[in-house]
C-alpha positions in Angstrom: -63.2 -79.0 123.4 -63.0 -77.7 127.0 -59.8 -76.7 128.6 -59.1 -76.3 132.4 -56.7 -73.3 132.0 -58.0 -70.1 130.4 -56.3 -66.7 129.8 -56.3 -64.7 133.0 -58.8 -61.9 132.8 -57.1 -59.1 134.7 -53.7 -60.0 133.4 -50.8 -57.7 134.3 -47.4 -59.1 133.2 -45.5 -56.5 135.3 -47.3 -57.3 138.5 -46.8 -61.0 137.9 -43.1 -60.5 137.2 -42.8 -58.6 140.5 -44.6 -61.3 142.4 -42.4 -64.0 141.0 -39.2 -62.0 141.8 -40.5 -61.6 145.3 -41.2 -65.4 145.5 -37.5 -66.1 144.8 -36.2 -63.7 147.5 -34.5 -64.9 150.7 -34.0 -68.5 151.8 -36.3 -70.9 150.0 -38.9 -70.1 147.4 -42.5 -69.2 147.8 -43.8 -72.2 145.8 -47.4 -71.3 146.4 -46.9 -67.9 144.7 -45.3 -69.7 141.7 -48.2 -72.1 141.5 -50.8 -69.3 141.8 -49.3 -67.4 138.8 -48.0 -70.0 136.5 -50.9 -72.5 136.6 -53.5 -69.7 136.2 -52.2 -68.0 133.2 -52.3 -69.1 129.5 -49.0 -70.1 127.8 -49.1 -66.9 125.9 -49.4 -64.9 129.1 -46.6 -66.9 130.8 -44.3 -66.0 127.9 -45.3 -62.4 128.2 -44.4 -62.5 131.9 -41.0 -64.1 131.0 -40.4 -61.3 128.5 -41.3 -58.6 131.1 -39.2 -60.3 133.7 -36.1 -60.2 131.5 -36.8 -56.5 130.7 -37.2 -55.6 134.4 -34.5 -57.8 136.0 -32.1 -58.7 133.2 -32.6 -62.4 134.0 -34.2 -65.4 132.2 -37.3 -66.4 134.0 -37.1 -70.1 133.0 -33.5 -70.3 134.3 -34.6 -68.6 137.5 -37.4 -71.2 137.9 -35.0 -74.0 137.2 -32.5 -72.8 139.9 -35.3 -72.3 142.4 -37.4 -75.4 141.9 -36.7 -79.1 142.1 -37.8 -82.5 140.8 -41.2 -83.2 139.3 -42.6 -79.8 140.5 -39.8 -78.1 138.5 -40.8 -80.2 135.4 -44.5 -79.2 135.7 -43.7 -75.5 135.9 -41.1 -75.6 133.0 -43.6 -77.6 130.9 -46.1 -74.8 131.4 -43.6 -72.1 130.6 -42.4 -73.7 127.3 -44.0 -72.8 124.0 -46.4 -75.7 123.2 -44.9 -76.8 119.9 -41.3 -76.6 121.2 -42.5 -78.6 124.3 -43.8 -81.5 122.1 -40.6 -81.5 120.0 -38.5 -81.8 123.2 -40.7 -84.6 124.5 -40.3 -86.5 121.2 -36.5 -86.1 121.5 -36.6 -87.5 125.1 -38.6 -90.4 123.8 -36.1 -91.2 121.1 -32.8 -90.4 122.8 -33.3 -92.3 126.1 -32.4 -95.9 126.6 -34.5 -97.7 124.1 -37.3 -95.9 122.3 -40.5 -94.9 124.0 -42.8 -95.8 121.1 -46.0 -95.1 123.1 -45.0 -91.4 123.6 -44.1 -91.1 119.9 -47.5 -92.5 118.9 -49.3 -90.3 121.5 -47.7 -87.0 120.3 -47.9 -87.8 116.5 -51.4 -89.3 116.6 -53.2 -86.8 118.8 -52.3 -83.7 116.7 -53.5 -82.6 113.3 -51.2 -82.5 110.2 -50.3 -78.8 110.6 -49.2 -79.2 114.2 -47.2 -82.4 113.4 -45.4 -80.5 110.7 -44.7 -77.6 113.0 -43.4 -80.0 115.7 -41.1 -81.6 113.1 -39.8 -78.2 112.1 -39.2 -77.2 115.7 -37.4 -80.5 116.3 -35.1 -79.8 113.4 -34.4 -76.3 114.7 -33.6 -77.6 118.2 -31.5 -80.6 117.3 -30.1 -79.9 113.8 -31.4 -83.2 112.6 -34.8 -84.2 111.2 -37.4 -86.0 113.3 -37.7 -88.6 110.5 -33.9 -89.2 110.5 -33.9 -89.8 114.3 -36.9 -92.1 114.1 -35.2 -94.1 111.4 -32.0 -94.2 113.4 -33.7 -95.5 116.5 -36.3 -98.0 115.2 -36.5 -100.6 112.5 -39.0 -102.6 110.4 -42.7 -102.1 110.6 -42.4 -99.9 113.7 -40.1 -97.5 111.8 -42.5 -97.4 108.8 -45.5 -96.7 111.1 -43.7 -93.9 113.0 -42.3 -92.3 109.9 -45.7 -92.4 108.3 -47.2 -90.6 111.3 -44.4 -88.1 111.4 -45.0 -86.8 107.9 -48.3 -85.1 108.8 -50.0 -86.3 105.6 -53.2 -88.0 106.9 -56.4 -87.2 105.0 -58.2 -84.7 107.2 -61.5 -84.5 105.4 -64.6 -85.9 107.1 -65.6 -87.8 103.9 -66.8 -91.3 104.6 -66.9 -93.8 101.8 -68.6 -97.1 102.8 -67.4 -99.0 99.8 -63.8 -97.9 100.2 -64.0 -98.8 103.9 -65.2 -102.3 103.0 -62.4 -102.7 100.5 -59.8 -101.5 103.0 -61.2 -103.9 105.6 -60.9 -106.8 103.1 -57.3 -105.7 102.2 -56.4 -105.7 106.0 -57.9 -109.2 106.3 -56.0 -110.5 103.3 -52.7 -108.9 104.5 -53.1 -110.4 107.9 -55.4 -113.2 109.1 -56.0 -114.7 105.7 -52.3 -114.6 104.7 -50.9 -118.2 104.7 -47.5 -117.2 106.1 -46.7 -114.0 108.1 -48.3 -110.6 107.7 -48.2 -108.0 104.9 -47.4 -105.2 107.4 -47.2 -102.4 104.8 -51.0 -102.7 104.2 -51.7 -102.0 107.8 -49.3 -99.0 108.0 -50.7 -97.5 104.8 -54.3 -97.7 106.0 -53.6 -96.5 109.6 -51.4 -93.6 108.6 -53.4 -92.2 105.6 -57.1 -92.6 106.0 -59.1 -89.9 107.8 -60.3 -90.7 111.4 -64.0 -91.1 110.7 -63.2 -93.3 107.7 -60.9 -95.5 109.9 -63.7 -96.0 112.4 -65.9 -97.3 109.6 -63.1 -99.5 108.4 -62.8 -101.0 111.9 -66.6 -101.6 111.9 -66.5 -103.3 108.5 -63.6 -105.5 109.6 -65.6 -106.7 112.6 -68.7 -107.3 110.4 -66.6 -109.5 108.0 -64.5 -111.4 110.5 -66.6 -111.4 113.7 -64.0 -109.9 115.9 -62.3 -106.5 116.4 -59.4 -105.0 114.5 -57.6 -105.0 117.9 -58.0 -108.8 118.1 -56.5 -109.0 114.6 -53.5 -106.9 115.7 -53.0 -109.1 118.8 -53.1 -112.2 116.5 -50.8 -110.9 113.8 -48.2 -108.7 115.5 -46.0 -108.9 118.6 -43.8 -106.7 120.8 -43.4 -103.0 120.2 -45.2 -102.8 116.9 -48.3 -104.5 118.3 -48.3 -102.1 121.2 -47.8 -99.0 118.9 -50.7 -100.1 116.6 -53.0 -100.8 119.5 -52.2 -97.3 120.9 -52.8 -95.7 117.5 -56.2 -97.5 117.0 -57.3 -96.5 120.5 -56.4 -92.9 119.7 -58.3 -93.0 116.4 -61.4 -94.5 118.0 -61.6 -91.9 120.8 -58.8 -89.4 121.4 -60.2 -88.1 124.7 -60.6 -91.6 126.2 -57.2 -92.6 124.8 -55.5 -89.7 126.7 -57.6 -90.5 129.8 -56.3 -94.1 129.6 -52.7 -92.9 129.1 -53.1 -90.9 132.4 -54.5 -93.9 134.1 -51.7 -96.2 132.9 -49.1 -93.6 134.0 -50.4 -93.9 137.6 -51.3 -97.5 137.9 -49.1 -100.1 139.7 -46.0 -99.3 141.6 -44.4 -96.0 140.8 -45.6 -93.2 138.5 -44.7 -92.4 134.9 -44.2 -88.8 135.8 -43.2 -87.7 132.3 -46.4 -88.9 130.7 -48.5 -87.5 133.6 -46.9 -84.1 133.4 -46.9 -84.0 129.6 -50.6 -84.7 129.1 -51.8 -82.5 132.0 -49.6 -79.6 130.9 -50.0 -79.8 127.2 -53.8 -80.5 127.1 -54.7 -77.9 129.8 -55.5 -75.3 127.3 -57.1 -77.7 124.8 -59.4 -80.4 126.2 -58.3 -81.4 129.7 -61.8 -80.8 131.0 -63.1 -83.4 128.5 -60.3 -85.8 129.5 -61.3 -85.5 133.2 -64.9 -86.4 132.3 -63.7 -89.4 130.2 -61.4 -90.5 133.1 -64.1 -90.5 135.7 -66.5 -92.3 133.4 -63.9 -95.0 132.6 -62.3 -95.4 136.0 -65.0 -94.5 138.6 -62.8 -91.9 140.3 -62.0 -88.3 139.5 -58.6 -87.5 137.9 -57.9 -85.1 140.7 -58.5 -87.8 143.4 -56.2 -90.1 141.5 -53.4 -87.5 141.2 -53.8 -86.6 144.9 -53.4 -90.3 145.8 -50.4 -90.8 143.5 -48.3 -87.6 144.0 -47.2 -85.4 146.9 -46.0 -81.9 148.0 -45.7 -79.0 145.5 -45.8 -81.5 142.6 -49.3 -82.5 143.7 -50.4 -79.0 144.3 -49.2 -77.9 140.9 -50.9 -80.7 139.0 -54.1 -80.2 140.9 -54.1 -76.5 140.3 -53.9 -77.2 136.5 -56.5 -80.0 136.6 -58.9 -77.8 138.6 
């Protein structure tokens, strides 16, 4: 996996703290100095700068940035300054606590991380909000969607790379009998059990077997059998299981298509994947959409917000 942001080689937290302090002086803020430092340091280095800043000036760097910056640009910089697990927990909370539930964000965060990270995010969530992630999901969703999201939030997926062709065939058969062959309705629990528990390589084989048996994709089956939010959530989950990198590239594309921009999704993916696999996501984006991610961001955003995102994307 290839990131776009690496630890800065000649890192000096004291120098960076001084430069940021200087950037806040006088009327207005030197946003270029903020971009230069915050986007070109690793998260660990940024937190070291914040610690040094507090020691030197007796002030909280994140609070200073919040008071100096505005709008989406502020959100980009604060996302970069936040510890990654805590950032994801806060994003989950926003997705649950807004008007309606943002299921796609919940699926994105819970499906793109491994079990250990999901458990750590859940623990951070409870620490921040004094309620469990599972309780909040249950309080905000219902039916099959609730079961799917709770299943993903437990961080209990098989993480081996073991592939069992016979078991895959049996699961494909079970999905068929629970859905398209069922005389009335759908046995949704079979779908949630398979999608939340099987390892990713095994699920890809199950999807192949399903197509062999029925003659069309599992996605088509979901389209036929489900509707509304649960259909959308399952399709997102399947896309992520098939190819996580392409899935995240598609999430970025969807955030910028049409009128207006889904800035939260754009900022979250760019900031949170910058030290993991944003370089890979850029390649997948260009291959899928015939335009570089940088060009698309440049067309869709403006000002310091654009400069900040482009500095991270590289």
